[in-house]
Structures are given as C-alpha cells and as structure tokens.
C-alpha positions in Angstrom: 7.5 -4.1 0.7 7.5 -7.7 -0.5 4.2 -9.7 -0.4 5.2 -11.9 2.6 5.9 -8.8 4.7 2.6 -7.2 3.7 0.7 -10.4 4.5 2.3 -10.6 7.9 1.6 -6.9 8.7 -2.0 -7.2 7.4 -2.6 -10.3 9.5 -1.2 -8.7 12.6 -3.3 -5.5 12.1 -6.4 -7.7 11.6 -5.6 -9.5 14.8 -5.1 -6.2 16.7 -8.4 -4.8 15.4 -10.8 -7.8 15.6 -8.9 -10.8 16.9 -10.8 -11.1 20.2 -14.1 -11.2 18.4 -13.3 -13.0 15.1 -10.3 -15.1 16.1 -8.1 -16.4 13.3 -10.6 -15.1 10.7 -9.4 -11.6 11.6 -5.8 -12.6 10.8 -7.0 -14.3 7.5 -8.9 -11.3 6.2 -6.1 -8.9 7.5 -3.6 -10.9 5.4 -5.9 -10.7 2.3 -6.4 -7.0 2.8 -2.6 -6.5 3.1 -2.1 -7.8 -0.4 -5.0 -6.0 -2.2 -3.3 -2.6 -2.7 -0.6 -4.3 -4.8 -3.1 -5.4 -7.4 -2.1 -2.3 -9.2 0.8 -4.2 -10.7 -1.6 -5.8 -13.2 -1.7 -2.4 -14.9 1.5 -3.4 -16.7 -0.5 -5.9 -18.7 -2.9 -3.3 -20.1 -0.9 -0.2 -20.6 2.6 1.1 -21.6 5.6 1.0 -19.3 5.6 4.7 -18.2 1.9 4.7 -17.4 2.2 1.5 -15.4 5.1 3.0 -13.4 3.0 6.1 -12.7 0.0 3.9 -11.6 2.1 1.7 -9.4 1.6 2.6 -5.7 -0.8 5.3 -6.7 -4.6 5.2 -6.0 -4.6 1.8 -4.4 -1.9 3.0 -1.9 -3.8 6.1 -0.9 -5.8 7.2 2.1 -8.7 7.8 -0.2 -8.7 4.1 -1.4 -8.7 3.0 2.3 -11.7 5.2 3.1 -13.7 4.2 0.0 -13.1 0.5 -0.2 -12.9 -0.5 3.5 -16.7 -0.3 3.9 -17.2 -2.2 0.7 -15.1 -5.1 1.8 -16.4 -4.8 5.3 -19.9 -5.2 4.1 -19.1 -8.2 1.8 -17.4 -10.1 4.6 -20.1 -9.3 7.2 -22.7 -10.7 4.9 -21.5 -14.3 5.1 -19.1 -14.6 8.1 -20.4 -15.7 11.5 -19.3 -12.4 13.0 -21.7 -10.0 11.4 -20.5 -6.6 12.6 -20.1 -4.4 9.6 -18.3 -1.7 11.4 -15.8 -4.1 12.9 -14.9 -5.6 9.5 -14.7 -2.2 7.9 -12.2 -1.0 10.5 -10.1 -4.1 9.9 -9.9 -3.5 6.2 -9.3 0.2 6.7 -6.3 -0.3 8.9 -4.9 -3.2 6.9 -5.3 -1.1 3.7 -3.7 2.0 5.3 -0.7 0.4 7.0 0.3 -1.2 3.7 1.2 2.1 1.9 2.5 3.6 5.1 5.1 0.8 5.2 5.8 1.1 1.5 6.5 4.8 2.0 9.7 3.8 3.8 11.1 2.1 0.6 12.9 3.7 -2.3 9.8 3.6 -4.6 7.5 5.2 -2.1 3.7 5.7 -2.3 1.2 8.3 -3.3 -0.4 8.2 0.1 -2.2 11.5 -0.6 -3.4 10.7 -4.1 -4.7 12.5 -6.1 -2.1 15.0 -5.0 1.0 14.5 -7.1 3.2 13.8 -4.1 5.1 10.5 -3.6 6.4 9.8 -0.1 9.6 7.8 -0.2 11.7 7.9 3.0 14.1 5.4 1.6 15.0 3.9 5.0 14.4 0.2 4.3 14.8 -2.1 1.3 11.8 -3.7 -0.2 12.9 -7.0 1.4 14.4 -6.9 4.9 14.6 -10.1 6.9 15.4 -8.2 10.1 12.0 -6.5 9.9 9.9 -9.5 8.6 11.2 -12.6 10.3 10.7 -11.6 14.0 7.3 -10.3 13.0 6.5 -13.6 11.4 7.6 -15.6 14.4 5.3 -13.7 16.8 2.4 -14.1 14.3 2.9 -17.9 14.2 2.9 -17.9 18.0 -0.4 -16.0 18.0 -2.0 -18.8 15.9 -1.5 -21.3 18.7 -3.3 -19.3 21.3 -7.0 -19.2 22.2 -8.9 -16.2 20.9 -9.3 -14.6 24.3 -5.9 -15.5 25.6 -3.7 -12.7 27.1 -0.7 -14.4 25.6 -2.2 -14.1 22.1 -2.6 -10.3 22.5 0.9 -10.1 24.0 2.6 -11.9 21.1 0.8 -9.8 18.5 1.7 -6.6 20.4 5.3 -7.6 20.6 5.4 -8.3 16.8 3.9 -4.9 16.0 6.1 -3.1 18.5 9.5 -4.6 17.6 8.9 -4.2 13.9 7.9 -0.6 14.4 10.9 0.2 16.6 13.2 -1.3 13.9 11.4 0.8 11.3 12.1 3.9 13.4 15.7 2.9 13.9 16.2 2.9 10.2 15.8 6.7 10.1 18.6 7.0 12.6 20.8 4.7 10.5 20.0 6.7 7.3 20.9 9.9 9.0 24.3 8.5 10.1 25.0 7.2 6.6 24.0 10.5 5.1 26.4 12.4 7.4 29.3 10.0 6.4 28.7 10.6 2.7 28.4 14.4 3.2 31.6 14.5 5.2 33.5 12.4 2.6 32.4 14.8 -0.2 33.6 17.8 1.8 36.9 16.1 2.7 37.5 15.4 -1.0 36.5 18.9 -2.0 33.7 17.7 -4.2 31.0 20.3 -5.0 27.6 18.8 -5.1 23.9 19.8 -5.5 22.1 17.1 -3.6 22.5 13.6 -2.0 20.1 10.7 -2.2 20.7 7.8 0.2 19.1 4.4 0.5 19.8 1.0 2.1 21.3 -1.8 0.0 19.3 -5.0 -0.5 18.3 -7.1 2.5 20.0 -5.0 5.2 20.5 -1.6 6.8 24.2 -1.9 7.4 25.4 -1.1 3.9 24.1 2.1 2.4 24.2 3.6 -1.1 24.3 7.2 -2.2 23.6 9.1 -5.5 25.2 12.5 -5.5 24.4 15.1 -8.2 27.1 17.4 -9.5 26.9 19.8 -12.4 27.7 17.4 -15.2 27.6 14.0 -13.6 26.3 11.7 -10.9 28.5 10.1 -8.3 27.6 6.7 -6.9 29.0 5.4 -3.7 28.6 2.8 -0.9 29.2 2.9 2.8 29.1 0.3 5.5 29.0 1.0 9.2 32.0 -1.4 9.4 34.1 0.5 6.9 37.6 1.4 7.9 38.7 3.2 4.7 37.5 6.3 3.0 34.4 6.4 0.8 35.2 6.3 -3.0 32.9 7.8 -5.6 32.3 6.5 -9.1 31.3 9.1 -11.7 28.5 8.6 -14.3 28.1 11.4 -16.8 24.5 12.6 -17.2 24.5 12.8 -20.9 21.0 14.3 -20.8 21.9 16.2 -24.0 21.7 12.9 -25.9 17.9 13.1 -25.7 17.9 16.1 -28.0 14.4 17.0 -29.0 13.0 14.0 -27.1 13.5 16.0 -23.9 10.4 17.9 -24.9 8.3 14.7 -25.5 5.5 14.3 -22.9 6.3 10.6 -22.3 9.9 11.3 -21.7 9.0 14.2 -19.3 6.7 11.8 -17.4 9.5 9.3 -17.1 11.9 11.9 -15.8 9.4 13.0 -13.3 8.9 9.4 -12.1 12.7 9.1 -11.7 12.7 12.4 -9.8 15.4 13.6 -12.2 17.9 10.8 -11.2 18.7 9.4 -14.6 21.5 9.1 -17.1 21.3 8.5 -20.9 23.7 6.2 -22.7 24.0 5.5 -26.4 24.8 1.9 -27.5 24.8 0.6 -31.1 22.9 3.7 -32.2 20.1 3.3 -29.6 19.4 5.4 -26.5 19.0 3.8 -23.1 17.5 5.4 -20.0 19.0 4.5 -16.7 16.9 5.1 -13.5 19.5 5.8 -10.8 17.2 5.5 -7.8 17.6 1.8 -7.5 21.3 1.6 -8.2 23.3 -1.2 -10.0 23.3 -5.0 -10.1 27.0 -4.8 -9.6 29.5 -3.3 -7.2 32.2 -3.2 -9.8 33.4 0.4 -10.6 32.0 1.8 -13.8 29.4 -0.9 -14.2 26.4 -0.1 -16.5 24.3 -2.9 -15.1 21.5 -0.7 -13.7 18.6 -2.3 -11.9 16.2 -0.4 -14.2 17.4 0.3 -17.7 15.0 1.2 -20.5 15.6 1.2 -24.2 14.0 4.3 -25.8 12.1 3.5 -29.0 10.5 6.1 -31.3 8.0 4.9 -34.0 7.2 6.5 -37.3 4.6 8.8 -35.8 7.0 10.1 -33.1 5.5 8.1 -30.3 8.0 7.2 -27.6 8.1 3.9 -25.8 10.3 2.8 -22.9 11.2 -0.9 -23.1 12.6 -2.3 -19.8 15.7 -4.4 -20.4 15.9 -7.9 -19.1 18.2 -8.5 -16.0 20.8 -11.2 -16.0 20.1 -13.6 -13.1 23.8 -14.3 -12.8 24.3 -10.6 -12.0 21.8 -10.8 -9.2 23.3 -13.9 -7.6 26.8 -12.4 -7.7 25.5 -9.2 -6.3 24.1 -11.0 -3.2 27.6 -12.4 -2.5 29.3 -9.1 -3.2 26.9 -7.2 -0.9 27.5 -9.6 2.0 31.3 -9.1 1.6 30.9 -5.4 1.2 28.6 -5.0 4.2 31.4 -6.4 6.4 33.5 -3.4 5.6 36.1 -2.2 3.0 
C-alpha cells in the first residue's frame, strides 16, 4: 500500500499495543515502523531492474524480518525513551512490521511473507491506493490524538479505525469473488475457451474490476463495473512469446517471467523487443492500447548479458486514465 496508509496503520497498531503506557509516542514509533519495510525500494539504486523487482517486498516484508529486527528497534528505543520497557517496545515494532506486509499481501504485487520460501502472497483484492480504506482510518487516528492517554474514548476511536478498515478489507474478497464470477460467466456465454483468469481492482476503488484471461495463443483483457448494464467485452493481446527466441533460455529473462508469474507479452518495435507485464494492466481504457503500466525494453550487450529498461510513463496518460476510470466505474 501507499506510504500514508502504512503510516496510519502503523500508528494505529502502535497505539493499540502501547498507547496506554507511552501515549502519542506509541503512535509516532508505530508510524515509523510502518514505513521501514519499504526501505527495500532503495535497492533499485544499487542493482539491476530485475534484481530490484525480486528484492522488493521480499525479506523486509517477511515474518522473519519482524522477528529479527523488532527486538533491535525495541532495544534502541527503550534506551532513550522515558518508557523503558524493552518488551513493550519490541512488541510494538513486531506488530507494526508484521501488519505492513499482511496489508501489502492484499495488493497486486503481493509480499514474500514467508521469505526465504519462494512464495509471494498476492490476494489482489485492493489497489495500492484506496481512499475508502485509508480516509476513515485516518479520521479516527486524528481523533485519537486529541484524547488523553488513559481515556476510554481514545481506545474506542482507535478500535473503530482498526475494525472498520479490517471489515472493508474483508469485504474486498467478496467483491473480488463477485467480479470473478461475472468474468467467468461472460467467457462461457461467449464460448471462449480459457486456461486461467486473474482479477484485480482498478485504481482507487473496488467498484471497477479488471481481468486478464489466458487462452492458448493470446491474453484477453477486460473490465467490469458493478454498475454495468451491457455485456463484458474482451480485448485480445497476442502473446508473441516466440519473439524472445534464444533469449527465453536466458536466466535474467527467466527471472523476469517468474516475477510476472507468466503474465506477459512481447512486442517488437523499431527492431527492439519490449516486455509488457500484464499484472498491472494499462494506462488507458482504449481498446488495443499498448500503454502498459510496466513496459521494459530488452537490451542485450556484446557479452550476451540481458538488461530490462523500464520505459517512462506519460503523465498525460495517467491524468486521462483517472477521468476515464471514474466514467467507466459508473457503468457501460
């Protein structure tokens, strides 16, 4: 999830664990702890694109990280804070560290919660930024700040924030299931034979859902809003995996395919190959658009080493997409 959401969650968890004893300091350190797992993004400055993608939401988003580093941070804080309880601070950091990847596991990218096992949990039930999840949570957290440390109202507001956000998170599984059924029924009604379906919410909401459908030679992309009155339409994107040629046996390419969970297409443009990660969809709702959120140019040096270069995104596409998504969410 976005940084603001993780700060709010971390602060609320800090309050729940240690608020009565440490007051607003518990919220402060909970907020800090809620951002620490995302420090793995700095790996992109020191390594290649594929390795950075593999590292992201890996070790720092694992149970093991929470177990190992919670006591370290707990000890550091207990050394200079007025409240000296090492165990209390350690528990605060543990739960703030752990709830971060648990929340991230609900997004499309997912997390390696059980690192070092090569297993990425990605429930794909909520977009990385969702105001319906974050804003009510934030409001209750602000109300907490204005209450005395031992106030019953303080605990009530924090509990309400945690409860409402968690109920909404649970509701997204139901919404995902309903959307999946709609896509599946549409495919059957249109006599489309498919191998698998992958669904996810569109940006900033859980009303409009997107789907990737794999067939033998192509992928189908589609959108569905709970306010739709017309049939679902599917746009076809040829896989063109054969364009990789011998590169398909390259270790870097194999890693990239594994990261994308096999959801990718290859296009050839001006003699160059481009890798499109389908998991995050397009920056456009126009049929046949090639404006993928994550597109990489494949470069091969004289020594046969492969590099993936992420292509820059056009800000105008993103702005237009927000308007188009709002209109599309209201139904077709």
